[in-house]
MIMIFI-177883 format. One record per residue (C-alpha): x, y, z; residue number from 1; residue in three letters. Coordinates in nm, 3 decimals. Layout:
% MIMIFI-177883
{{X; Y; Z}; NUM; ALA}
...
END
This chain:
% MIMIFI-177883
{{-4.959; -0.283; 4.696}; 1; UNK}
{{-5.095; -0.183; 4.356}; 2; UNK}
{{-5.420; 0.010; 4.365}; 3; UNK}
{{-5.536; -0.220; 4.082}; 4; UNK}
{{-5.462; -0.542; 4.267}; 5; UNK}
{{-5.827; -0.620; 4.329}; 6; UNK}
{{-5.946; -0.527; 3.980}; 7; UNK}
{{-6.122; -0.782; 3.758}; 8; UNK}
{{-6.382; -1.047; 3.813}; 9; UNK}
{{-6.210; -1.249; 4.088}; 10; UNK}
{{-6.163; -1.038; 4.404}; 11; UNK}
{{-5.879; -1.146; 4.628}; 12; UNK}
{{-5.988; -1.350; 4.927}; 13; UNK}
{{-6.357; -1.325; 4.828}; 14; UNK}
{{-6.372; -0.964; 4.944}; 15; UNK}
{{-6.303; -1.043; 5.310}; 16; UNK}
{{-6.145; -0.758; 5.504}; 17; UNK}
{{-6.138; -0.849; 5.873}; 18; UNK}
{{-6.001; -1.200; 5.818}; 19; UNK}
{{-5.811; -1.170; 5.490}; 20; UNK}
{{-5.641; -0.843; 5.581}; 21; UNK}
{{-5.622; -0.911; 5.953}; 22; UNK}
{{-5.639; -1.253; 6.115}; 23; UNK}
{{-5.502; -1.458; 5.823}; 24; UNK}
{{-5.291; -1.190; 5.659}; 25; UNK}
{{-4.918; -1.249; 5.630}; 26; UNK}
{{-4.841; -1.024; 5.924}; 27; UNK}
{{-5.135; -1.164; 6.120}; 28; UNK}
{{-5.000; -1.517; 6.079}; 29; UNK}
{{-4.645; -1.419; 6.178}; 30; UNK}
{{-4.775; -1.231; 6.481}; 31; UNK}
{{-4.961; -1.534; 6.611}; 32; UNK}
{{-4.647; -1.746; 6.573}; 33; UNK}
{{-4.450; -1.486; 6.768}; 34; UNK}
{{-4.726; -1.478; 7.031}; 35; UNK}
{{-4.686; -1.852; 7.086}; 36; UNK}
{{-4.305; -1.831; 7.105}; 37; UNK}
{{-4.329; -1.542; 7.354}; 38; UNK}
{{-4.580; -1.728; 7.571}; 39; UNK}
{{-4.359; -2.039; 7.563}; 40; UNK}
{{-4.056; -1.836; 7.675}; 41; UNK}
{{-4.253; -1.683; 7.963}; 42; UNK}
{{-4.377; -2.018; 8.089}; 43; UNK}
{{-4.034; -2.179; 8.060}; 44; UNK}
{{-3.877; -1.888; 8.249}; 45; UNK}
{{-4.137; -1.919; 8.524}; 46; UNK}
{{-4.044; -2.288; 8.553}; 47; UNK}
{{-3.671; -2.206; 8.567}; 48; UNK}
{{-3.591; -2.365; 8.231}; 49; UNK}
{{-3.461; -2.048; 8.063}; 50; UNK}
{{-3.340; -1.717; 8.213}; 51; UNK}
{{-3.606; -1.463; 8.312}; 52; UNK}
{{-3.412; -1.186; 8.137}; 53; UNK}
{{-3.419; -1.376; 7.809}; 54; UNK}
{{-3.793; -1.440; 7.837}; 55; UNK}
{{-3.865; -1.074; 7.905}; 56; UNK}
{{-3.663; -0.969; 7.601}; 57; UNK}
{{-3.836; -1.227; 7.380}; 58; UNK}
{{-4.175; -1.101; 7.497}; 59; UNK}
{{-4.071; -0.740; 7.446}; 60; UNK}
{{-3.964; -0.804; 7.086}; 61; UNK}
{{-4.251; -1.036; 6.990}; 62; UNK}
{{-4.413; -0.785; 6.757}; 63; UNK}
{{-4.415; -0.840; 6.384}; 64; UNK}
{{-4.364; -0.472; 6.309}; 65; UNK}
{{-4.022; -0.491; 6.478}; 66; UNK}
{{-3.894; -0.753; 6.232}; 67; UNK}
{{-3.658; -0.651; 5.955}; 68; UNK}
{{-3.844; -0.753; 5.639}; 69; UNK}
{{-3.531; -0.791; 5.427}; 70; UNK}
{{-3.368; -1.009; 5.690}; 71; UNK}
{{-3.681; -1.220; 5.722}; 72; UNK}
{{-3.701; -1.275; 5.347}; 73; UNK}
{{-3.331; -1.359; 5.327}; 74; UNK}
{{-3.353; -1.621; 5.601}; 75; UNK}
{{-3.681; -1.761; 5.468}; 76; UNK}
{{-3.533; -1.821; 5.124}; 77; UNK}
{{-3.202; -1.948; 5.258}; 78; UNK}
{{-3.348; -2.199; 5.502}; 79; UNK}
{{-3.635; -2.319; 5.285}; 80; UNK}
{{-3.813; -2.390; 5.613}; 81; UNK}
{{-4.161; -2.272; 5.706}; 82; UNK}
{{-4.055; -2.145; 6.049}; 83; UNK}
{{-3.676; -2.112; 6.071}; 84; UNK}
{{-3.664; -1.796; 5.859}; 85; UNK}
{{-3.890; -1.621; 6.109}; 86; UNK}
{{-3.702; -1.759; 6.410}; 87; UNK}
{{-3.370; -1.628; 6.280}; 88; UNK}
{{-3.515; -1.285; 6.205}; 89; UNK}
{{-3.679; -1.286; 6.550}; 90; UNK}
{{-3.347; -1.383; 6.711}; 91; UNK}
{{-3.169; -1.093; 6.543}; 92; UNK}
{{-3.389; -0.826; 6.704}; 93; UNK}
{{-3.349; -0.972; 7.055}; 94; UNK}
{{-3.067; -0.817; 7.256}; 95; UNK}
{{-2.821; -0.970; 7.504}; 96; UNK}
{{-2.826; -1.308; 7.330}; 97; UNK}
{{-3.186; -1.366; 7.446}; 98; UNK}
{{-3.281; -1.492; 7.100}; 99; UNK}
{{-3.091; -1.814; 7.171}; 100; UNK}
{{-3.379; -1.919; 7.397}; 101; UNK}
{{-3.656; -1.877; 7.140}; 102; UNK}
{{-3.824; -2.208; 7.047}; 103; UNK}
{{-3.668; -2.393; 7.339}; 104; UNK}
{{-3.769; -2.760; 7.374}; 105; UNK}
{{-4.038; -2.750; 7.108}; 106; UNK}
{{-4.085; -2.832; 6.741}; 107; UNK}
{{-4.220; -2.649; 6.438}; 108; UNK}
{{-4.555; -2.823; 6.435}; 109; UNK}
{{-4.616; -2.736; 6.800}; 110; UNK}
{{-4.580; -2.368; 6.720}; 111; UNK}
{{-4.758; -2.368; 6.386}; 112; UNK}
{{-5.056; -2.574; 6.505}; 113; UNK}
{{-5.101; -2.364; 6.816}; 114; UNK}
{{-5.072; -2.039; 6.620}; 115; UNK}
{{-5.336; -2.162; 6.374}; 116; UNK}
{{-5.565; -2.251; 6.664}; 117; UNK}
{{-5.533; -1.890; 6.782}; 118; UNK}
{{-5.628; -1.771; 6.433}; 119; UNK}
{{-5.922; -2.012; 6.431}; 120; UNK}
{{-6.035; -1.874; 6.767}; 121; UNK}
{{-6.013; -1.518; 6.638}; 122; UNK}
{{-6.212; -1.615; 6.329}; 123; UNK}
{{-6.481; -1.793; 6.531}; 124; UNK}
{{-6.509; -1.493; 6.764}; 125; UNK}
{{-6.557; -1.264; 6.465}; 126; UNK}
{{-6.797; -1.501; 6.288}; 127; UNK}
{{-7.006; -1.536; 6.603}; 128; UNK}
{{-7.045; -1.160; 6.639}; 129; UNK}
{{-7.140; -1.115; 6.274}; 130; UNK}
{{-7.377; -1.411; 6.280}; 131; UNK}
{{-7.556; -1.270; 6.585}; 132; UNK}
{{-7.594; -0.940; 6.401}; 133; UNK}
{{-7.736; -1.115; 6.095}; 134; UNK}
{{-7.971; -1.329; 6.305}; 135; UNK}
{{-8.112; -1.018; 6.470}; 136; UNK}
{{-8.175; -0.862; 6.128}; 137; UNK}
{{-8.361; -1.173; 6.010}; 138; UNK}
{{-8.555; -1.199; 6.336}; 139; UNK}
{{-8.670; -0.838; 6.312}; 140; UNK}
{{-8.800; -0.902; 5.960}; 141; UNK}
{{-8.973; -1.222; 6.073}; 142; UNK}
{{-9.156; -1.033; 6.349}; 143; UNK}
{{-9.245; -0.742; 6.121}; 144; UNK}
{{-9.385; -0.974; 5.854}; 145; UNK}
{{-9.539; -1.231; 6.090}; 146; UNK}
{{-9.875; -1.198; 5.913}; 147; UNK}
{{-9.770; -1.088; 5.564}; 148; UNK}
{{-9.933; -1.355; 5.348}; 149; UNK}
{{-9.745; -1.486; 5.044}; 150; UNK}
{{-9.747; -1.800; 4.837}; 151; UNK}
{{-9.547; -2.096; 4.959}; 152; UNK}
{{-9.367; -2.299; 4.695}; 153; UNK}
{{-9.258; -2.660; 4.668}; 154; UNK}
{{-9.038; -2.780; 4.382}; 155; UNK}
{{-9.042; -2.418; 4.258}; 156; UNK}
{{-9.417; -2.445; 4.201}; 157; UNK}
{{-9.694; -2.262; 4.384}; 158; UNK}
{{-9.825; -2.472; 4.673}; 159; UNK}
{{-10.017; -2.312; 4.963}; 160; UNK}
{{-10.008; -1.972; 5.134}; 161; UNK}
{{-9.760; -1.905; 5.411}; 162; UNK}
{{-9.644; -1.580; 5.565}; 163; UNK}
{{-9.322; -1.401; 5.483}; 164; UNK}
{{-9.245; -1.403; 5.854}; 165; UNK}
{{-9.270; -1.783; 5.847}; 166; UNK}
{{-9.011; -1.796; 5.567}; 167; UNK}
{{-8.778; -1.565; 5.760}; 168; UNK}
{{-8.833; -1.772; 6.076}; 169; UNK}
{{-8.722; -2.088; 5.894}; 170; UNK}
{{-8.406; -1.906; 5.788}; 171; UNK}
{{-8.353; -1.780; 6.142}; 172; UNK}
{{-8.390; -2.128; 6.288}; 173; UNK}
{{-8.111; -2.255; 6.063}; 174; UNK}
{{-7.888; -1.957; 6.140}; 175; UNK}
{{-7.930; -2.024; 6.512}; 176; UNK}
{{-7.812; -2.381; 6.459}; 177; UNK}
{{-7.506; -2.240; 6.283}; 178; UNK}
{{-7.454; -2.022; 6.589}; 179; UNK}
{{-7.490; -2.322; 6.819}; 180; UNK}
{{-7.230; -2.512; 6.616}; 181; UNK}
{{-6.979; -2.228; 6.640}; 182; UNK}
{{-7.025; -2.205; 7.016}; 183; UNK}
{{-7.029; -2.575; 7.096}; 184; UNK}
{{-6.722; -2.667; 6.892}; 185; UNK}
{{-6.479; -2.451; 7.088}; 186; UNK}
{{-6.379; -2.699; 7.363}; 187; UNK}
{{-6.311; -2.965; 7.101}; 188; UNK}
{{-6.114; -2.771; 6.842}; 189; UNK}
{{-5.950; -2.478; 7.023}; 190; UNK}
{{-5.678; -2.700; 7.168}; 191; UNK}
{{-5.308; -2.627; 7.147}; 192; UNK}
{{-5.016; -2.851; 7.049}; 193; UNK}
{{-4.703; -2.923; 7.249}; 194; UNK}
{{-4.512; -3.249; 7.237}; 195; UNK}
{{-4.174; -3.211; 7.072}; 196; UNK}
{{-4.034; -3.425; 6.793}; 197; UNK}
{{-4.286; -3.712; 6.803}; 198; UNK}
{{-4.514; -3.591; 7.081}; 199; UNK}
{{-4.347; -3.767; 7.375}; 200; UNK}
{{-4.177; -3.454; 7.517}; 201; UNK}
{{-3.844; -3.635; 7.517}; 202; UNK}
{{-3.643; -3.311; 7.511}; 203; UNK}
{{-3.800; -3.177; 7.833}; 204; UNK}
{{-3.903; -3.488; 8.023}; 205; UNK}
{{-4.165; -3.468; 8.296}; 206; UNK}
{{-4.141; -3.092; 8.323}; 207; UNK}
{{-4.273; -3.083; 7.968}; 208; UNK}
{{-4.623; -3.144; 8.104}; 209; UNK}
{{-4.596; -2.829; 8.313}; 210; UNK}
{{-4.470; -2.636; 8.011}; 211; UNK}
{{-4.759; -2.762; 7.800}; 212; UNK}
{{-5.022; -2.680; 8.060}; 213; UNK}
{{-4.873; -2.341; 8.136}; 214; UNK}
{{-4.843; -2.252; 7.768}; 215; UNK}
{{-5.207; -2.329; 7.698}; 216; UNK}
{{-5.318; -2.142; 8.008}; 217; UNK}
{{-5.114; -1.840; 7.900}; 218; UNK}
{{-5.278; -1.851; 7.555}; 219; UNK}
{{-5.622; -1.930; 7.700}; 220; UNK}
{{-5.682; -2.241; 7.488}; 221; UNK}
{{-5.744; -2.604; 7.573}; 222; UNK}
{{-5.491; -2.874; 7.661}; 223; UNK}
{{-5.483; -3.195; 7.462}; 224; UNK}
{{-5.415; -3.513; 7.662}; 225; UNK}
{{-5.183; -3.632; 7.384}; 226; UNK}
{{-5.023; -3.490; 7.073}; 227; UNK}
{{-5.244; -3.467; 6.764}; 228; UNK}
{{-4.979; -3.429; 6.495}; 229; UNK}
{{-5.162; -3.658; 6.251}; 230; UNK}
{{-5.506; -3.639; 6.409}; 231; UNK}
{{-5.649; -3.355; 6.204}; 232; UNK}
{{-6.017; -3.394; 6.285}; 233; UNK}
{{-6.013; -3.059; 6.467}; 234; UNK}
{{-5.927; -2.875; 6.148}; 235; UNK}
{{-6.183; -3.080; 5.957}; 236; UNK}
{{-6.456; -2.995; 6.207}; 237; UNK}
{{-6.368; -2.626; 6.202}; 238; UNK}
{{-6.377; -2.624; 5.823}; 239; UNK}
{{-6.701; -2.819; 5.811}; 240; UNK}
{{-6.875; -2.585; 6.056}; 241; UNK}
{{-6.779; -2.276; 5.857}; 242; UNK}
{{-6.868; -2.455; 5.532}; 243; UNK}
{{-7.215; -2.535; 5.666}; 244; UNK}
{{-7.252; -2.169; 5.762}; 245; UNK}
{{-7.149; -2.062; 5.411}; 246; UNK}
{{-7.399; -2.304; 5.260}; 247; UNK}
{{-7.676; -2.169; 5.484}; 248; UNK}
{{-7.596; -1.817; 5.369}; 249; UNK}
{{-7.568; -1.939; 5.011}; 250; UNK}
{{-7.917; -2.083; 5.032}; 251; UNK}
{{-8.051; -1.750; 5.157}; 252; UNK}
{{-7.877; -1.580; 4.867}; 253; UNK}
{{-8.044; -1.827; 4.632}; 254; UNK}
{{-8.385; -1.743; 4.779}; 255; UNK}
{{-8.338; -1.374; 4.708}; 256; UNK}
{{-8.191; -1.448; 4.365}; 257; UNK}
{{-8.504; -1.644; 4.272}; 258; UNK}
{{-8.730; -1.393; 4.444}; 259; UNK}
{{-8.585; -1.114; 4.228}; 260; UNK}
{{-8.684; -1.289; 3.903}; 261; UNK}
{{-8.897; -1.058; 3.691}; 262; UNK}
{{-9.188; -1.305; 3.698}; 263; UNK}
{{-9.171; -1.333; 4.080}; 264; UNK}
{{-9.047; -0.989; 4.191}; 265; UNK}
{{-9.109; -1.043; 4.564}; 266; UNK}
{{-8.759; -0.987; 4.709}; 267; UNK}
{{-8.463; -0.789; 4.579}; 268; UNK}
{{-8.125; -0.658; 4.684}; 269; UNK}
{{-8.128; -0.295; 4.788}; 270; UNK}
{{-8.120; -0.047; 4.503}; 271; UNK}
{{-7.884; 0.244; 4.461}; 272; UNK}
{{-7.903; 0.476; 4.161}; 273; UNK}
{{-7.529; 0.432; 4.110}; 274; UNK}
{{-7.562; 0.055; 4.066}; 275; UNK}
{{-7.535; -0.080; 3.713}; 276; UNK}
{{-7.711; -0.407; 3.639}; 277; UNK}
{{-7.594; -0.455; 3.281}; 278; UNK}
{{-7.337; -0.292; 3.055}; 279; UNK}
{{-7.572; -0.330; 2.758}; 280; UNK}
{{-7.930; -0.325; 2.892}; 281; UNK}
{{-7.995; -0.012; 3.101}; 282; UNK}
{{-8.326; -0.142; 3.242}; 283; UNK}
{{-8.175; -0.440; 3.423}; 284; UNK}
{{-8.130; -0.469; 3.799}; 285; UNK}
{{-7.937; -0.792; 3.818}; 286; UNK}
{{-7.922; -0.972; 4.156}; 287; UNK}
{{-7.544; -0.956; 4.186}; 288; UNK}
{{-7.528; -0.950; 4.568}; 289; UNK}
{{-7.747; -1.259; 4.624}; 290; UNK}
{{-7.564; -1.430; 4.337}; 291; UNK}
{{-7.231; -1.366; 4.510}; 292; UNK}
{{-7.369; -1.505; 4.834}; 293; UNK}
{{-7.500; -1.815; 4.657}; 294; UNK}
{{-7.159; -1.860; 4.495}; 295; UNK}
{{-6.986; -1.854; 4.832}; 296; UNK}
{{-7.200; -2.148; 4.942}; 297; UNK}
{{-7.097; -2.345; 4.637}; 298; UNK}
{{-6.728; -2.273; 4.685}; 299; UNK}
{{-6.736; -2.393; 5.046}; 300; UNK}
{{-6.808; -2.750; 4.944}; 301; UNK}
{{-6.473; -2.811; 4.776}; 302; UNK}
{{-6.285; -2.663; 5.072}; 303; UNK}
{{-6.453; -2.916; 5.300}; 304; UNK}
{{-6.321; -3.197; 5.082}; 305; UNK}
{{-5.965; -3.069; 5.128}; 306; UNK}
{{-6.007; -3.066; 5.506}; 307; UNK}
{{-6.120; -3.428; 5.505}; 308; UNK}
{{-5.827; -3.528; 5.286}; 309; UNK}
{{-5.568; -3.434; 5.549}; 310; UNK}
{{-5.725; -3.670; 5.801}; 311; UNK}
{{-5.539; -3.954; 5.632}; 312; UNK}
{{-5.203; -3.836; 5.773}; 313; UNK}
{{-4.973; -4.123; 5.868}; 314; UNK}
{{-4.742; -4.209; 6.159}; 315; UNK}
{{-4.641; -3.928; 6.397}; 316; UNK}
{{-4.605; -3.651; 6.140}; 317; UNK}
{{-4.700; -3.618; 5.774}; 318; UNK}
{{-4.572; -3.311; 5.593}; 319; UNK}
{{-4.787; -3.389; 5.290}; 320; UNK}
{{-5.093; -3.295; 5.493}; 321; UNK}
{{-4.926; -2.999; 5.662}; 322; UNK}
{{-4.859; -2.841; 5.323}; 323; UNK}
{{-5.231; -2.836; 5.242}; 324; UNK}
{{-5.377; -2.714; 5.570}; 325; UNK}
{{-5.281; -2.345; 5.574}; 326; UNK}
{{-5.444; -2.295; 5.236}; 327; UNK}
{{-5.785; -2.445; 5.308}; 328; UNK}
{{-5.797; -2.300; 5.661}; 329; UNK}
{{-5.729; -1.952; 5.527}; 330; UNK}
{{-5.977; -2.001; 5.242}; 331; UNK}
{{-6.267; -2.117; 5.456}; 332; UNK}
{{-6.200; -1.848; 5.716}; 333; UNK}
{{-6.193; -1.568; 5.461}; 334; UNK}
{{-6.488; -1.717; 5.271}; 335; UNK}
{{-6.705; -1.733; 5.584}; 336; UNK}
{{-6.613; -1.377; 5.676}; 337; UNK}
{{-6.694; -1.252; 5.326}; 338; UNK}
{{-7.023; -1.445; 5.322}; 339; UNK}
{{-7.131; -1.297; 5.654}; 340; UNK}
{{-7.044; -0.944; 5.542}; 341; UNK}
{{-7.235; -0.998; 5.218}; 342; UNK}
{{-7.539; -1.141; 5.397}; 343; UNK}
{{-7.549; -0.853; 5.645}; 344; UNK}
{{-7.536; -0.608; 5.355}; 345; UNK}
{{-7.801; -0.795; 5.156}; 346; UNK}
{{-8.055; -0.842; 5.433}; 347; UNK}
{{-7.983; -0.510; 5.594}; 348; UNK}
{{-8.103; -0.343; 5.271}; 349; UNK}
{{-8.345; -0.605; 5.141}; 350; UNK}
{{-8.640; -0.482; 4.936}; 351; UNK}
{{-8.968; -0.659; 5.019}; 352; UNK}
{{-9.244; -0.617; 4.762}; 353; UNK}
{{-9.572; -0.705; 4.932}; 354; UNK}
{{-9.783; -0.585; 4.638}; 355; UNK}
{{-9.622; -0.846; 4.416}; 356; UNK}
{{-9.669; -1.109; 4.685}; 357; UNK}
{{-10.042; -1.034; 4.689}; 358; UNK}
{{-10.053; -1.046; 4.311}; 359; UNK}
{{-9.873; -1.381; 4.298}; 360; UNK}
{{-10.121; -1.533; 4.542}; 361; UNK}
{{-10.390; -1.502; 4.275}; 362; UNK}
{{-10.197; -1.574; 3.957}; 363; UNK}
{{-10.329; -1.932; 3.934}; 364; UNK}
{{-10.689; -1.826; 3.965}; 365; UNK}
{{-10.759; -2.021; 4.282}; 366; UNK}
{{-10.584; -2.347; 4.192}; 367; UNK}
{{-10.375; -2.331; 4.507}; 368; UNK}
{{-10.693; -2.405; 4.704}; 369; UNK}
{{-10.754; -2.738; 4.533}; 370; UNK}
{{-10.671; -2.931; 4.849}; 371; UNK}
{{-10.913; -2.725; 5.059}; 372; UNK}
{{-11.185; -2.766; 4.795}; 373; UNK}
{{-11.122; -3.138; 4.782}; 374; UNK}
{{-11.151; -3.167; 5.160}; 375; UNK}
{{-11.478; -2.971; 5.162}; 376; UNK}
{{-11.619; -3.180; 4.878}; 377; UNK}
{{-11.508; -3.506; 5.043}; 378; UNK}
{{-11.756; -3.442; 5.323}; 379; UNK}
{{-12.032; -3.553; 5.086}; 380; UNK}
{{-11.855; -3.742; 4.806}; 381; UNK}
{{-11.579; -3.917; 4.997}; 382; UNK}
{{-11.210; -3.836; 4.964}; 383; UNK}
{{-11.114; -4.044; 4.660}; 384; UNK}
{{-11.403; -3.930; 4.441}; 385; UNK}
{{-11.357; -3.570; 4.555}; 386; UNK}
{{-10.985; -3.587; 4.475}; 387; UNK}
{{-11.044; -3.725; 4.125}; 388; UNK}
{{-11.314; -3.470; 4.049}; 389; UNK}
{{-11.106; -3.168; 4.164}; 390; UNK}
{{-10.794; -3.308; 3.998}; 391; UNK}
{{-10.971; -3.331; 3.662}; 392; UNK}
{{-11.102; -2.976; 3.681}; 393; UNK}
{{-10.770; -2.838; 3.809}; 394; UNK}
{{-10.577; -2.993; 3.523}; 395; UNK}
{{-10.823; -2.848; 3.273}; 396; UNK}
{{-10.770; -2.504; 3.425}; 397; UNK}
{{-10.393; -2.552; 3.417}; 398; UNK}
{{-10.429; -2.636; 3.050}; 399; UNK}
{{-10.605; -2.304; 2.991}; 400; UNK}
{{-10.940; -2.472; 2.928}; 401; UNK}
{{-11.112; -2.205; 3.135}; 402; UNK}
{{-11.136; -2.032; 3.473}; 403; UNK}
{{-11.099; -2.274; 3.761}; 404; UNK}
{{-11.387; -2.112; 3.949}; 405; UNK}
{{-11.615; -2.130; 3.645}; 406; UNK}
{{-11.515; -2.489; 3.577}; 407; UNK}
{{-11.608; -2.575; 3.936}; 408; UNK}
{{-11.946; -2.402; 3.914}; 409; UNK}
{{-12.024; -2.555; 3.575}; 410; UNK}
{{-11.943; -2.906; 3.689}; 411; UNK}
{{-12.268; -3.089; 3.758}; 412; UNK}
{{-12.127; -3.280; 4.055}; 413; UNK}
{{-11.935; -3.000; 4.225}; 414; UNK}
{{-12.211; -2.744; 4.179}; 415; UNK}
{{-12.456; -2.965; 4.370}; 416; UNK}
{{-12.239; -2.943; 4.682}; 417; UNK}
{{-12.041; -2.617; 4.663}; 418; UNK}
{{-12.190; -2.274; 4.597}; 419; UNK}
{{-12.004; -1.974; 4.458}; 420; UNK}
{{-12.000; -1.815; 4.804}; 421; UNK}
{{-11.859; -2.132; 4.956}; 422; UNK}
{{-11.589; -2.153; 4.690}; 423; UNK}
{{-11.490; -1.787; 4.728}; 424; UNK}
{{-11.482; -1.822; 5.106}; 425; UNK}
{{-11.247; -2.118; 5.073}; 426; UNK}
{{-11.029; -1.917; 4.834}; 427; UNK}
{{-10.921; -1.670; 5.103}; 428; UNK}
{{-10.540; -1.695; 5.142}; 429; UNK}
{{-10.548; -1.579; 5.503}; 430; UNK}
{{-10.757; -1.883; 5.589}; 431; UNK}
{{-10.485; -2.121; 5.471}; 432; UNK}
{{-10.165; -2.015; 5.649}; 433; UNK}
{{-10.212; -2.283; 5.913}; 434; UNK}
{{-9.993; -2.228; 6.220}; 435; UNK}
{{-9.742; -2.010; 6.035}; 436; UNK}
{{-9.777; -1.724; 6.284}; 437; UNK}
{{-9.737; -1.961; 6.578}; 438; UNK}
{{-9.409; -2.094; 6.439}; 439; UNK}
{{-9.284; -1.739; 6.384}; 440; UNK}
{{-9.353; -1.664; 6.751}; 441; UNK}
{{-9.174; -1.980; 6.864}; 442; UNK}
{{-8.857; -1.917; 6.667}; 443; UNK}
{{-8.834; -1.542; 6.717}; 444; UNK}
{{-8.894; -1.588; 7.088}; 445; UNK}
{{-8.545; -1.731; 7.133}; 446; UNK}
{{-8.291; -1.501; 7.294}; 447; UNK}
{{-8.014; -1.403; 7.053}; 448; UNK}
{{-7.699; -1.270; 7.214}; 449; UNK}
END
């Protein structure tokens, strides 16, 4: 592999290591296929279908590093078949003619589907561990900043005060739903395939049921009551779940990206003196890590569309769909892994600028308390009149016609009912965080393991 292979602006496999270079690598994929063939041989030998000696040899040689790469490539090109090239290379390294019993009574889609399910299981296991780690990071920040007051925003405009812990708790709540989805989907999607040519087990007859059940038990995955050769909802659900996770992480990346804006300056990716923000402007600290995370969320959407496309497969097998699946399954798996790694890095080193948060609370000169002022004034004027009066003064202040506080005190109606002390007391951000701290306690009180 060239040392410059990953150079440029488009990193291979989104920068994933554990999935791209492990679970869904070329050797990782071949190994899982060999694992299924070895497990099938063992079960069939136990049932007396093939010789025990042959099964033991197949199991002994079911290691991708034992394959002759030149032989594998030769057979792959000669056969033009997605599996036969591997089977012939596998057969060649088995002694005493044991290779003749590889792939006995099964079909390519049985092996490929089941191998992919094993890869999906490995990916979900890895994603679950990384997601738990990330959730714990976010929970710790939510607890630490339970009472750190900041401005809440709606439609990218200042609204009312919240706490930073409340913002983190909202993120955590969504991450925990992502975790629930990963855990709850397993019985539905981690199901193997074994049915033969059209799923009826014609080549093995009734003993085929025992082979199927034994194979899935050996691989520790679920048994489907019927073949699912053109029922691809399992792949679609897997892809959708990981896509939702990527979009959750993308949203968090967006929050930091916006929070790092010069005019906001409340959140930022961790700084290292070696980092370069711009090749032309030395002062810049561009939010490249949150931008990358946000981009992963955007990319996940198109992958989901591909997974839904293959659900239209027809009859008992549809190769048109089978050609698409390995690509989007590998992409979403590597994308989710890369997104989790990026999020762990980002939030594990996140800079939180509480001084700027305090500053931003006051940048509108008290306008964020217009609702509270209106409610206080409505006690004597009534709600509608109070709303109209505060609205008029607030819009004048927004139009730079003067200080909001001074406009309130100089208004002949407002000044009759609200004193300066009353107004300043209302304009205390800590008095307007509602039940933010309660919600932090509720969400962070969940056990994460």
